[in-house]
N, C-alpha and C positions, 0 to 999 in steps of 0.2 A: 504494500500500500504506500503510495507516494504521499508525502505530507500535504501536497496541493490538492489531493483527492480526498473528498469527505464521504465516508460511508454512513448512510442513514440507518437509524434503528428506532424501534418503538416497542411499547408493551402491547399486549393482546387487545386491550380496550381502546388503545390509541391516545389516551390522555397524556402519557409521557412519550415525548419524541426527542431524539438527540442525533448528533453527528459525531463520528470519530474521525480525527485527523491524526495521521502519523502511521508508522509501521508497527506491526505486531512482531514481538520477539519469539513467541512460542504459542503453541496451541495444544493444550493437554486435555486428554480424556481421563478424568479422575474417577477411580472406582472406590474411593474411601466411603465409609458408611455415611459421613456427613454430606458429601456431594450426592450420594444416592438419595438421601432424604430430601435435600434441596430440590433435586430434579424430579423425584418420583420415578426415576428410571434407572438404567444400568450404570450410568455414570454422569458426571457433570462434564460439559464441553465448554471450556473457557479459554479465551485468548488473553495473552499477557503482553503488556507493552510498557517499557520504561520511558519511551520518548513520544508517546501519543497523548492526545488529550480528548476530552469529551466536552461538547458544547450542548447544553440543554436547550432545545427549541421550544418545548412546552412541558408543563406538568411537573417541574422540578419539586414543587411543594408537595406533590403526591408520592414522593419517594420515601420509603422507610428503609432503615438498615438494621439488621439483627446480627449480633455477634454472639457466638457460643461462649459463655463465660469461661474465663481462664484458658482461652485458645486464640489462635490467629484466624480462625474460621469465621468469615463474615459474609453476609448476603444482603444485597440491596434489591428492592422489589417495589412494584407499583402497589400502593395501598388499596386500589380498587379491584384490580384483576389478579394480583399476586405474581405477575410475570417477573422473572429475573431481569435485573438491569445492571448496567456497568457501575463499578464502584472504584474509588481511589483507595488504595491500601498502602500499608507500610509508610505512613506519614507523608503520603503524596508521591512516593517514589515509584509506584506501580499502579497501572490502570488494568483492571480485570474486567473483561467484557464477555458475558455469556454469548456464545456463538449464535444461539437461536434468537437472540434479541436483535440481530442485524437484519435489515431489510435489503441490503445490497449483497453482492458476492463477497465471499471471503477468499482472499488471494493466497492463503497459506494453508497447507494441508496439516492435519494433526501431527504434532511432533512425536508424541508418544502416549501410550496408555500408562497411567501411573497409579500407584497404590493398588496394584493387582493382587497383592496378598489379601486385600479386603474385598475382592470381587465377590458379588453375589453368586451363590451356588447355581442359580439358573442362567447365569451369564456365561455359558460355555457353548462353543460350537454353534453360535447363532447364525452363521452362514448356511447351516444345514436346514434352518427353519424356512418353510415356504415363503416366497415373496409375492405379495398381492399389490397391484398398482393402485387400487382404490380401497374402499371399505369392503369387508367380507360380505358375501352373498346374503 
């Protein structure tokens, strides 16, 4: 991502809208139990950037942040629809962007699956599960 290019993003209800400017350093698929709880899925999918910024276009007052006590695990989200949203972490040194919150293309492939020792037992050999292009019959 070139710093001159702005990638738009939003929450599910559309109240919160933003743009990301800058390059992503890494894209991790995290299988820790906290990221699975956050996403309600097999893993969290987050982009990390040390030199990118977020510009809130609307709804910034509708953003809440929850931090798991005594940890570095933090999640920002829309207070109306609950969608995961970008957050600045580590005293402003790191921007964390949930990949699914972006409305434009992501120009970086996932860097790695991380915290695989915590992977859910049902998250194995998923490539063997049938693929359906729409909703099931």
